[in-house]
N, C-alpha and C positions, 0 to 999 in steps of 0.2 A: 504493499499499500504506499509506503514512504510518505512523502509530504502531502499525498492526497488526503490523508486523514484530517488535514487542516482546511479543507474545502468549505465545510459548513461555516467556518468563521469569517471567511473573506468573500464568499459568493453573494451575500446580500448586496454588494456594491453593484451587481449587474441588474438589480431591480430598478435602478434610478431611472433609466429611460422609459420603462413601462409606467412608472409613476407619472411622469410628465405627460406622456401621451394619454394616459387614462384621464388626467385632469382636463385635457383639451378636448377630447373626442368622445368620452363615454358619458352616459348619464350619471349625474353625481351619485345616485343610489348604487348603481352597478360599480362605479369607481371605488366607492367607499368600502363596499363589501369585498370586492376583488382584492384591493390593496390590503385590507385587514387580514384576509386569508393568507396572503403572501407573507405579511409581517409575522403572523403567528406561526406558520410553518417554519420559516427561516429562523426566527428567534428560538423556537423550540428545538430545532435541529442543532443550532450552535451551542445551546445550553446543554443538551444531552451529549454533544461531542466533547465539551469541556469536562463534563463529569466522567466520561469514559476515558478520556486521556489522563485525567487525574488518577483514576483508579489503576489503570494499566500501567501508567508511567511510574508509579510508586510501589508496584507489586513486588519488585526485586529488592526492596530495601529490607535488610535483616530485621526481624522482630515485629514486622507488620502483621496484623491479623488476617491478611488476605491469603487465599490459597496459594501454595507454593508453585503450582502449575502456571499461575498467571505470569511468573517470571521466567517461563520456558524461553529458549532462544527463538522458538517459532512466533511467540507473542512479541518478544522484543524487536523482532525484524519487522513486525507490523506497525510498530509505533516508534517514530524516530526520537532521538534525544533523551529518551527514558526519564531519569530523575529530573532534569531541568524542566522538561515538558510537563511532568506530573506535578511538581510543586507549583510551576507557573499556572497551570490550570486550575488548581485547588485555590490559589490565591485569587484568581479572577473570579472563581465561583463565589468566594466569600464576598468580594466587592460587589458582585451582581445581586447577591442575597441582601446586602445592606442597602443597595440603591433601590431595589424593588419593594423591600420592606419598608423603607423610609417613605417611598411615594405612597404606598397603600395606607400606611399609618396616618400621614398628613390628610390624605383624601378623606379617610373615615372620620378623623377628628373634626375637620371642617363641617363635613355633613352633619355630624351630631350636634355641633354648636349651633348651626343654622336651624336645625329642626327644633332645638330647644328654644331658640329666639322666636320661632314661628308657632310655638305652642299655643299662644293666645288667639291665633287666627283660626276662624272655624274651619273644620276639616272638610266641610262640604264645598269650600271654595278652592278651585285650582289655581287662582291668581292671588298673590298677596302683595299689595302695594304698601311699601313701607315709607314712613316719613323720613326723608333723607335728602340733603342738598346735593349729593353726589349722584350724577345720572348713571343708572346701570339697569340691566335686565338680564336674567339668566334663568336656565332651567335647573331645579333642584330635584334630582332623581329620588325615588323612594316609593313607599306605599302609604298614601298616595303621593304621586309626583306633584310638584308645585312649580308655578311660574312666579318668580319673585322680581319685582320691579320697584324702583324708587319713585317717590312722588316727583322728584326732579325730572326724571325720564318722562313721566306721564304728562307733566305740564309742558315739557319742552317740545312734544310732538303733537301734531294735529290729531283729533280723535281717530280718524280713519287710519293714519300712520301707526298710532299706538296699537290699534287692533291688529294691523299687519305684523307688528313686532311681537305681539302676544301669540299670534298664529305661528310665527317662526320658532318661538321658544317651546310652544306645545308640540311642534313637530319633533324637536329634540327629545321630548318625553315619550311621544307615541312610538317612535322608531328606536328607542333605547340607545341613542347615540352615545351616552355615557359608557355603555359596555364596549362599544367599538373603539372609543378613544382610550379607555383604560387598557384594553388589550394591546393596542398599538403602543401605548406608553411603556408598558411593561416589556414588550418586544424590543423597543429601542433601548431600553435599559439592559436588556439581555445581550444585545449586539448593537453598539453605537453606529454601525454602518447602516442601521435601519431607520435612523432619525429622519432622513428625507422622506421616507415612506410615511412616518408618523405625521409630518407636516402636510403631505399630500392628503392623508386621510382626514386631518382636521379641516382642511379647506373643502373637501368634498362633502363632509357633513354639514358644513355651513351652507354650501350650495344646495344640498339636498333639502335642508330646512327652508332656505329661500324659495325654492320651487314649490314646496308644500304650502307656504304662506301665500304665495301668488295664486295658487290653485284655490285656496280657501277664500281669499278676498276677491278673486276674480279680476285682478288688476296688476299686471306685472310692473307698470310704471309706478303705481302707488307703492308697491313692495320696495322697488328700487329707491324711492324717496325715503321710506321708512329706514332702510339700511343706511343710506347715506347720511340722513339727519341724525340718527342715533349715534353714529360714529362721530359726527361733528360735535355733538353735545359732549360726548366723552372727551374729544380732543380739547375742546375749550376748557373742560374742567381739569385738565392735565392728567388725563388717563382715566382709570377706573378706581379711585381710592376706596370705594365701598365694596368692591368686588373681592370676595374671599379668594386668596391665592390658590386654594386647593381646588377650586372650581373654575380656574381661569379659562379652561378649554370651552366651557359653555358660555361664558360672558364675553370672551374675546371676539371682536368684530371680524377677524380674519383679514385677507387682503381685500379691503373694501372696494377700491376701484375696479377690480376684476369682477367682484361680485355684482356691483351695480351695472358694469357693462354687459354682463351675461343676462341680467334681468331686462335690460333695455332692448335686448335682441330677442329672436324667437326662441321658444322653449326647446329644451333638448329633446332630441328623438329617443324613443324607448331603446332602440338599438345603440345608435350613436357612433358605431365604429366606422371609421372612414373606409371608403371603397378600396378594395385590395389593389385596383389598378392605379390609384393615386399615390403620390410620393409619401403623403402622410399614412396611407393604408400600408404601403410596402414597409415603411419604418416601424409602424405598429406591429406588423406581423413578425418582423426580424427581432424586435424587442420582446414581444410575447414569447417567441421561440426561445430566445436566450434566457429569459426569466424562468421559463418552464424547465429548460435544461439545467439551469442553476439549482432550482428547487430539487429536482430529481437527483442531481449529483450530490447535493448536501444530504438528502434522505439516503442515497446509496452509501456514502461514507459512513454515516451513522450506523446503518444496518451492518455494514461490513465489520465495524468495530464491535457491535453487539455479537456478531457471529464468532469473532475471534474470542471474546470473553466467554461465550457459551461453550466453544469447543475446548477451551482450557479449563473449564470449571469441572471439578471432579464430581462424580455421581454420588 
């Protein structure tokens, strides 16, 4: 196997072209789901690969509790660099565990604090307007999910624009975008090469919610004005000081000019993939083939490592 055991760690770089093409040519719903699946698969493969490299790479150290057969020459030939790779993989796994645990801990603490702050709001309301001079609006997942907005945001937008903004946030809750964003954030912490995919998924979920809001209010230009004016209010206030940092993915406006431009144009087609005979279609096909090959190669390397460990495991 040689250096090929490291493929799952570096192959996520090949997913960058498909992320850009998916943003441009796929329906936002399809792009978000496709890129999330790629992130989870590649992040899982790279994490499992690190674990296997750590186990196999340290199996030959005297006094370890692992089976002696895992340090056999055949196993060592399959995994290069042995102790250095093993200790390095274990150190990286520890760092990844701390990063993922820290993210989840912060996220859950913020949600708990917000739910406690909203305890006085009747549970039959799915929208909570809080008295606050900082303009913000975001979706708070849970049972039940809530849309939280400040009085400053409600006062700064026209009534129709505020309804479009609420429809946007409700779309985040309806389609459980918090799960998609959490999965891609964890994957990007498992492998930093996946961070561009995380950014692409975050943009796609915002565009998905924009399209749902436009469908609900029946006016794409009104939704575009709501997105632009909400971002302008936030910018004038110097950012979103009232937004909890753990839920920034739901409150962040995203690349607003691109979102507004998309809403001012025709709605995305359900299929949305460019024709194969066009330059964009050819590039998309090549990128998709490369990404699929990368995912399969990563999975193949992990499976090969698993088979090596299984073959060397005593009955």
